[in-house]
Structures are given as structure tokens and as C-alpha cells.
BAVEX-404392 format. One line per 2 residues: number of its first residue (from 1); for each residue x, y, z of N, C-alpha, C, O. Coordinates in Angstrom, 3 decimals, padded with zeros to 6 digits. Layout:
// residues N
NUM = X/Y/Z/X/Y/Z/X/Y/Z/X/Y/Z; ...
This chain:
// residues 90
1 = -010.242/-003.086/-020.403/-009.268/-002.159/-019.254/-007.907/-002.140/-020.170/-007.264/-003.079/-020.638; -007.699/-000.673/-020.254/-006.207/000.026/-020.702/-004.792/-000.853/-019.981/-004.950/-001.407/-018.893
3 = -003.907/-000.890/-020.447/-002.545/-001.610/-019.873/-002.399/-000.659/-018.687/-002.349/-001.123/-017.548; -002.330/000.633/-018.906/-002.106/001.339/-018.010/-002.898/001.359/-016.629/-002.227/001.228/-015.605
5 = -004.193/001.505/-016.532/-005.294/001.435/-015.854/-004.823/000.261/-014.756/-004.740/000.332/-013.530; -004.574/-000.744/-015.589/-004.048/-002.538/-015.084/-002.789/-001.656/-014.440/-002.814/-001.131/-013.327
7 = -002.261/-001.634/-014.891/-000.748/-001.926/-014.152/-000.486/-000.286/-012.805/000.439/-000.161/-012.002; -001.673/000.693/-013.040/-001.795/001.170/-011.873/-002.738/000.695/-010.445/-002.309/000.982/-009.327
9 = -003.594/000.206/-010.559/-004.330/-001.336/-010.037/-003.455/-001.925/-009.071/-003.287/-002.020/-007.856; -002.724/-002.461/-010.744/-001.341/-003.732/-010.105/-000.831/-002.824/-008.829/-001.010/-002.976/-007.621
11 = -000.238/-001.980/-009.457/000.763/-001.273/-007.925/000.020/-000.729/-007.348/000.751/000.256/-007.252; -001.019/-000.376/-006.720/-001.938/-000.089/-005.317/-001.488/-001.508/-004.771/-000.697/-001.704/-003.849
13 = -001.996/-002.229/-005.348/-002.155/-003.965/-004.502/-000.784/-004.609/-004.365/-000.511/-005.585/-003.667; 000.099/-003.853/-005.204/001.577/-004.747/-004.159/001.872/-003.840/-003.364/002.329/-004.157/-002.265
15 = 001.659/-002.246/-003.763/002.282/-001.361/-002.171/001.383/-001.523/-001.132/001.825/-001.324/-000.001; -000.341/-001.992/-001.315/-000.524/-002.430/000.313/-000.756/-003.382/000.720/-001.518/-003.561/001.670
17 = 000.034/-004.526/-000.095/000.319/-005.916/000.504/001.870/-005.444/000.833/002.307/-006.299/001.604; 002.666/-004.667/000.636/004.112/-004.359/001.347/004.137/-003.835/002.731/004.711/-003.970/003.811
19 = 003.003/-003.017/001.993/002.716/-002.678/003.571/002.032/-003.112/005.333/001.957/-002.667/006.478; 001.627/-004.384/004.408/000.714/-005.261/004.985/001.888/-006.351/005.560/001.929/-006.682/006.745
21 = 002.659/-006.761/004.721/003.938/-007.518/005.544/004.831/-007.111/005.865/005.711/-007.916/006.171; 005.040/-006.055/005.948/006.070/-005.010/006.959/005.225/-005.048/008.277/005.511/-005.693/009.287
23 = 004.097/-004.216/008.083/003.025/-004.331/010.219/003.036/-005.807/010.150/002.162/-006.045/010.984; 003.514/-007.202/009.633/003.658/-007.937/010.494/004.817/-008.231/010.581/005.013/-008.849/011.627
25 = 005.756/-008.087/009.957/007.182/-008.770/010.014/008.251/-007.431/011.182/008.975/-007.918/012.050; 008.204/-006.257/011.064/008.893/-005.805/011.397/008.467/-005.736/012.630/007.574/-006.314/013.248
27 = 009.564/-004.613/013.002/009.587/-003.519/014.559/008.867/-002.490/014.719/008.511/-001.862/015.716; 008.648/-002.359/013.372/007.734/-001.124/013.695/006.585/-001.006/012.204/006.684/-001.227/010.997
29 = 005.524/-000.530/013.146/004.260/-000.490/012.066/004.169/000.880/010.981/003.288/001.032/010.135; 005.353/001.849/011.252/005.554/002.302/010.742/006.564/002.613/009.410/007.740/002.345/009.656
31 = 006.247/003.253/007.725/006.939/002.574/007.052/007.403/003.963/005.995/006.476/004.740/005.769; 008.345/004.198/005.550/008.318/004.929/004.754/007.942/004.875/003.543/008.645/004.162/002.827
33 = 007.031/005.407/003.038/005.813/004.992/001.619/007.808/005.478/000.369/008.157/004.817/-000.610; 008.329/006.299/000.751/009.289/006.241/-000.522/010.272/005.051/-000.110/010.804/004.496/-001.071
35 = 010.501/004.715/000.766/011.672/003.460/000.510/010.456/002.000/-000.043/010.862/001.019/-000.667; 009.364/002.154/000.267/008.552/000.893/-000.258/008.080/001.167/-002.247/007.699/000.404/-003.135
37 = 008.354/002.508/-002.182/008.069/002.419/-003.674/009.069/001.649/-004.063/008.932/000.562/-004.624; 010.689/002.478/-003.623/011.784/002.120/-003.817/011.887/000.500/-004.211/012.278/-000.138/-005.188
39 = 011.317/000.191/-002.899/011.730/-001.427/-003.447/010.759/-002.085/-004.573/010.951/-003.020/-005.350; 009.249/-000.935/-004.282/008.689/-002.017/-005.698/009.181/-001.258/-007.136/008.315/-001.090/-007.994
41 = 010.121/-000.945/-007.317/010.073/-000.052/-008.389/009.157/000.690/-008.766/008.712/000.411/-009.879; 008.621/001.700/-008.148/007.481/002.596/-008.564/008.105/003.977/-008.273/008.755/004.144/-007.241
43 = 007.989/004.585/-008.821/008.443/006.275/-009.196/008.081/007.206/-007.356/007.773/006.519/-006.382; 008.172/008.307/-007.289/008.291/008.855/-005.927/006.712/009.564/-006.131/005.809/009.793/-005.326
45 = 006.846/009.780/-007.551/005.094/010.722/-007.907/003.966/009.502/-007.792/002.916/009.644/-007.166; 004.307/008.398/-008.427/002.963/007.637/-008.318/003.022/006.991/-006.756/001.963/006.581/-006.280
47 = 004.221/006.905/-005.989/003.930/006.621/-004.827/002.978/007.401/-003.865/002.334/007.101/-002.860; 003.228/008.889/-004.839/002.659/009.997/-003.682/000.710/009.515/-004.136/-000.147/009.617/-003.259
49 = 000.358/009.044/-005.532/-000.938/009.030/-005.890/-001.460/008.211/-005.280/-002.601/008.387/-004.853; -000.773/007.077/-005.063/-001.233/005.551/-004.594/-001.461/005.527/-003.386/-002.261/004.788/-002.813
51 = -000.409/006.764/-002.670/-000.784/006.505/-001.084/-001.846/007.800/-000.343/-002.056/007.846/000.870; -002.448/008.817/-001.372/-003.392/009.733/-001.593/-004.818/008.372/-001.612/-005.814/008.330/-000.890
53 = -004.505/007.663/-002.425/-005.729/006.551/-003.065/-005.892/005.971/-001.594/-006.697/006.227/-000.699; -004.696/004.991/-001.696/-004.903/004.075/-000.204/-005.886/004.775/001.364/-006.668/004.347/002.212
55 = -005.032/006.388/000.904/-005.693/007.200/002.370/-007.072/007.411/001.706/-007.985/006.971/002.406; -007.447/007.939/000.598/-009.299/007.986/000.612/-009.782/006.916/000.885/-011.008/007.011/000.952
57 = -009.223/005.412/001.182/-010.175/004.206/001.369/-009.661/004.274/002.438/-008.750/003.511/002.117; -009.374/004.573/003.695/-009.203/004.400/004.935/-008.147/003.502/005.211/-007.904/003.282/006.398
59 = -007.294/002.790/004.106/-006.321/001.655/003.628/-005.258/002.129/004.563/-004.953/001.385/005.496; -004.720/003.161/004.439/-002.891/003.713/005.657/-003.419/004.821/006.016/-004.337/005.249/005.316
61 = -003.100/005.395/006.896/-002.468/006.433/007.831/-001.159/007.216/007.746/-000.130/006.874/008.330; -001.290/008.354/006.928/000.193/009.432/007.136/000.414/009.546/008.331/-000.378/009.383/009.259
63 = 001.626/009.864/008.367/002.244/010.452/009.969/003.375/011.915/009.454/004.229/011.974/008.569; 002.878/012.990/010.497/004.092/013.576/010.250/003.572/014.911/009.147/002.369/014.766/008.931
65 = 003.934/015.698/008.675/004.410/016.753/007.978/005.040/016.736/007.115/004.816/017.588/006.255; 005.741/016.119/006.980/006.523/015.969/006.102/006.994/014.411/005.320/006.830/013.375/005.966
67 = 007.440/014.367/004.235/007.809/012.805/004.083/006.437/012.083/003.382/005.389/012.598/002.993; 006.711/011.238/003.387/005.930/010.081/003.266/005.185/009.035/004.283/004.279/008.242/004.029
69 = 005.874/009.299/005.537/005.753/008.019/006.632/004.583/007.771/006.677/003.916/008.799/006.556; 003.829/006.624/006.830/002.701/005.882/006.704/002.368/004.203/007.450/003.278/003.430/007.750
71 = 001.061/003.935/007.621/001.523/002.464/008.260/-000.308/002.121/008.073/-001.182/002.984/008.160; -000.497/000.894/007.849/-001.724/000.312/007.087/-002.515/000.193/008.521/-001.882/000.142/009.575
73 = -003.926/000.152/008.478/-004.846/000.753/009.000/-005.348/-000.699/009.475/-004.508/-001.482/009.030; -006.117/-001.260/010.021/-007.064/-002.341/010.407/-007.650/-002.553/009.162/-007.776/-003.605/008.535
75 = -008.069/-001.157/008.820/-009.436/-001.467/007.691/-008.247/-001.909/006.568/-008.431/-002.972/005.975; -007.533/-001.446/006.388/-006.326/-002.033/004.948/-005.777/-003.273/005.230/-005.317/-003.920/004.289
77 = -005.734/-003.789/006.517/-005.744/-005.157/006.753/-006.977/-006.391/006.095/-006.957/-007.212/005.178; -007.928/-005.991/007.075/-008.516/-006.730/006.391/-008.912/-006.548/004.874/-009.650/-007.442/004.461
79 = -008.577/-005.585/003.971/-009.106/-005.680/002.799/-007.678/-006.664/002.431/-007.801/-007.627/001.674; -006.782/-006.429/002.842/-005.440/-007.947/001.968/-006.181/-008.628/002.223/-006.919/-008.853/001.264
81 = -006.519/-009.336/003.398/-007.131/-010.715/003.824/-008.065/-011.258/003.258/-008.164/-012.459/003.006; -009.062/-010.136/002.940/-010.332/-010.571/002.166/-010.024/-010.921/000.415/-010.542/-011.754/-000.330
83 = -009.195/-010.120/000.228/-008.394/-010.052/-001.083/-007.549/-011.408/-001.435/-007.645/-012.039/-002.487; -006.696/-011.721/-000.322/-006.185/-012.841/-000.215/-006.861/-014.184/000.074/-006.280/-015.126/-000.464
85 = -007.871/-014.485/000.741/-008.909/-015.130/000.373/-009.974/-015.201/-000.044/-010.649/-016.231/-000.034; -010.328/-014.105/-000.495/-011.024/-014.162/-002.131/-010.255/-015.468/-003.143/-010.445/-016.671/-003.323
87 = -008.953/-014.021/-003.828/-007.716/-015.482/-004.464/-007.697/-016.572/-004.035/-006.875/-017.202/-004.700; -008.278/-017.388/-003.043/-007.456/-018.508/-002.879/-008.635/-019.461/-003.252/-008.449/-020.637/-003.565
89 = -010.308/-018.648/-003.176/-011.286/-019.279/-003.023/-011.782/-019.732/-004.629/-012.614/-020.525/-005.070; -010.627/-018.615/-005.339/-011.391/-018.668/-007.064/-010.570/-019.648/-007.624/-010.737/-019.999/-008.792
């Protein structure tokens, strides 16, 4: 697998895990995807691609017509928890 593909996969994982943590720790379940990207050192263009991918898989839902406000779905929460459980078992 190329380094570029590996980096994209890793950024998607980090982005979703960040949304998961925010949903558990913050007072609101809605997050600005651009702020998440800034915190993770991801470009806005890559953040938009990541959100499209996560939306296509049912892991996040975008709200509003402008910006990149989103929330993690129950399916996204289950995915993060399953991945964490699998890595603990390995």
C-alpha cells in the first residue's frame, strides 16, 4: 500500500475518533469539521473529502447548508468502538 493511501486512511480514522471523543466530552454533539481539521493538521480540502467519505459510510451527518458542521452517528460510534475493541484483542 502506498504511503499516500496509508496517510488518507489514517486521517479518516483520526478524524472520526476525534468526533467520537468530542461527542462524549463536549456539551454539544455538533462539531465544525474545519476546526477538527485544524486541530489534526489536516487541510480544509482533505477535511471535505474525509467528511464525504464518512457521510457515504453513514458515520457522520452534516447539518446546515454552509460550512462543515457535523455530528457523529450511532453507526460511527459503533465503528470507533469496534475498531478500538479489535485493536485491544490483537
